[in-house]
C-alpha positions in Angstrom: 17.1 1.0 -9.6 15.2 1.7 -12.7 15.5 -0.8 -15.4 12.0 -1.5 -16.4 8.8 0.6 -15.4 5.8 -0.3 -13.5 2.8 1.5 -12.0 2.8 1.7 -8.3 1.8 1.9 -5.4 2.0 0.9 -2.3 2.5 0.1 -0.9 2.7 -1.3 -1.5 1.9 -2.8 -3.7 2.9 -3.4 -6.4 4.6 -6.4 -6.3 3.5 -8.7 -8.6 4.0 -6.9 -11.7 5.8 -8.6 -14.4 4.6 -11.9 -13.3 1.9 -14.1 -15.0 -0.7 -15.8 -13.1 -1.4 -19.3 -14.3 -4.0 -21.7 -13.1 -3.5 -25.4 -13.6 -6.2 -28.0 -13.4 -5.3 -31.6 -12.4 -7.5 -34.6 -13.5 -11.3 -34.0 -13.5 -12.8 -33.7 -10.2 -9.5 -32.8 -8.6 -8.7 -29.5 -6.9 -7.1 -26.6 -8.8 -3.5 -25.8 -8.2 -2.4 -22.1 -8.8 1.1 -20.9 -9.5 2.9 -17.7 -10.5 5.3 -17.6 -13.3 7.5 -14.6 -13.1 10.3 -13.1 -15.3 13.6 -12.3 -13.5 14.6 -8.7 -13.3 14.6 -5.4 -11.5 11.7 -3.3 -12.2 11.3 0.5 -11.4 7.9 1.8 -10.2 6.5 4.1 -12.7 5.4 7.2 -10.5 3.0 8.9 -12.9 0.7 5.9 -12.9 0.7 5.2 -9.3 -2.5 5.3 -7.2 -2.6 5.3 -3.4 -5.9 6.1 -2.0 -6.2 6.3 1.8 -9.2 6.3 4.1 -9.6 7.4 7.8 -12.7 7.2 9.9 -14.0 8.8 13.0 -16.5 7.4 15.6 -19.1 10.0 14.5 -19.4 7.8 11.3 -17.5 10.6 9.4 -14.9 9.4 6.8 -12.2 11.2 4.9 -10.4 10.1 1.8 -7.3 11.2 0.0 -4.3 10.3 -2.1 -0.6 9.9 -1.7 2.2 9.9 -4.3 5.2 7.4 -4.4 8.5 8.9 -4.6 10.3 6.0 -5.9 10.4 2.2 -5.8 11.6 -1.1 -7.1 10.4 -4.6 -7.6 13.0 -7.5 -7.7 12.1 -11.0 -9.2 14.8 -13.6 -8.4 16.1 -16.5 -10.4 13.8 -18.6 -8.5 10.8 -16.3 -9.2 10.7 -14.8 -5.6 9.3 -11.3 -5.4 10.6 -8.6 -3.3 10.8 -4.8 -3.3 10.5 -1.5 -1.7 8.8 1.9 -2.1 9.2 5.4 -0.6 5.9 7.2 -0.2 6.1 11.1 -0.2 4.1 12.1 2.9 4.3 15.7 1.8 1.8 14.9 -1.0 -1.0 14.1 1.6 -4.1 15.4 -0.3 -7.7 15.2 1.0 -10.1 14.4 -1.8 -13.5 14.6 -0.1 -13.4 18.2 0.9 -12.8 21.5 -0.8 -11.8 25.0 0.0 -10.9 26.0 3.5 -12.0 22.6 4.9 -9.6 20.8 2.7 -6.7 23.2 3.5 -7.3 22.7 7.2 -7.5 18.9 7.1 -4.4 18.7 4.9 -2.5 21.0 7.1 -3.5 19.2 10.2 -2.6 15.7 8.8 0.9 17.0 7.8 1.4 18.6 11.3 3.1 17.1 14.3 -0.4 16.1 15.6 -0.4 13.4 12.8 2.5 12.6 10.5 4.9 15.6 10.9 5.9 15.6 7.3 8.6 18.4 7.8 10.4 16.2 10.1 9.5 12.8 8.6 8.8 13.5 4.8 9.0 9.9 3.7 7.4 6.6 4.6 8.9 3.2 3.5 7.4 -0.1 2.6 9.4 -3.2 2.2 7.7 -6.5 1.1 8.4 -10.1 -0.1 5.8 -12.4 -1.6 5.0 -15.6 0.3 4.2 -18.2 -2.4 2.7 -20.6 0.3 -0.1 -18.3 0.5 -1.3 -17.8 -3.2 -4.8 -18.9 -4.2 -7.7 -17.4 -6.1 -5.3 -15.0 -7.7 -4.2 -13.6 -4.5 -0.7 -13.5 -3.2 0.3 -12.8 0.4 3.1 -10.2 1.1 5.0 -9.8 4.3 7.1 -6.8 5.0 7.8 -3.8 7.1 6.1 -0.4 7.2 8.2 2.6 8.4 6.4 5.8 9.3 8.0 8.7 11.4 11.2 6.4 11.6 9.1 3.7 13.4 9.0 0.3 11.7 6.5 -2.6 12.4 5.8 -5.8 10.5 2.9 -5.6 8.0 1.0 -8.2 5.8 -1.4 -7.9 3.0 -2.7 -9.7 -0.1 -2.8 -8.5 -3.7 -4.9 -9.7 -6.6 -3.5 -9.8 -10.1 -5.1 -10.1 -13.5 -3.9 -9.5 -17.1 -5.7 -6.9 -19.1 -4.8 -6.5 -22.7 -1.3 -7.8 -22.1 -0.7 -5.6 -19.2 -0.8 -6.9 -15.5 -2.7 -5.0 -13.1 -2.4 -5.4 -9.3 -4.5 -4.2 -6.5 -3.9 -4.4 -2.7 -5.4 -3.0 0.4 -2.9 -2.2 3.1 -4.3 -1.4 6.6 -2.1 -0.3 9.5 -2.6 0.9 13.1 -1.4 4.6 13.1 -1.1 4.4 17.0 1.9 2.1 16.6 3.6 5.0 14.7 3.1 7.5 17.4 0.3 9.2 15.4 -1.7 10.2 18.6 -4.3 12.9 17.8 -7.8 11.6 18.6 -6.6 8.1 19.5 -8.3 6.2 22.2 -5.2 4.6 23.0 -3.7 7.8 24.3 -6.5 10.1 25.3 -9.7 9.3 27.5 -13.2 10.7 27.2 -12.8 11.7 23.6 -16.5 10.9 22.9 -17.5 11.4 19.1 -14.2 13.1 18.6 -12.5 9.8 18.7 -10.6 8.9 15.4 -10.2 5.3 14.7 -6.5 4.1 14.6 -6.8 1.9 11.6 -6.0 3.6 8.3 -6.4 1.8 4.9 -4.6 2.4 1.7 -5.9 0.9 -1.6 -3.0 0.5 -3.9 -3.5 0.2 -7.7 -0.9 -0.8 -10.0 -0.6 -1.6 -13.8 2.5 -2.5 -15.8 3.8 -0.4 -18.5 
């Protein structure tokens, strides 16, 4: 699973890596056509360069941010240039970055507990994805796949932007999922009534940053 290295995550993420984005102009006045030119191969995610940044929000306008680490992953580019892959996210690395001291310790512990992601029982989350070339424009490619959290799987889609920086490709994607679909119930209005300002929104977003080695 490790032949070439890439920078993750994340989610998903990562997926466009060893490709080259080419924009082709037709005759003057005509619309632009964009295409991806990809090199065949199996590419390993470079864990040390991964960046997964999550954001969760409460009704009270409070917001918390943090990071997650990728455990391992691969991206496969077929003979026809189709992109697919999968990554494993180490849920035990949930790390709150907007708090310090006891507040940080409490929130990290709570997010890892059965109230939220129950990381002792479900230490790894999985993201599988495949590029959809019918939806590629303005440097963005759509990916369809499956996200698995707490052994519960649901379809997921997201777009990733790609650019070439000094000979290296960098990719950025924002993946948003509904935690209630994965039985993450604490503070959810879908499971509890009369929460008032204690309500925590179900949508969690993860910014995925990737750069090829």
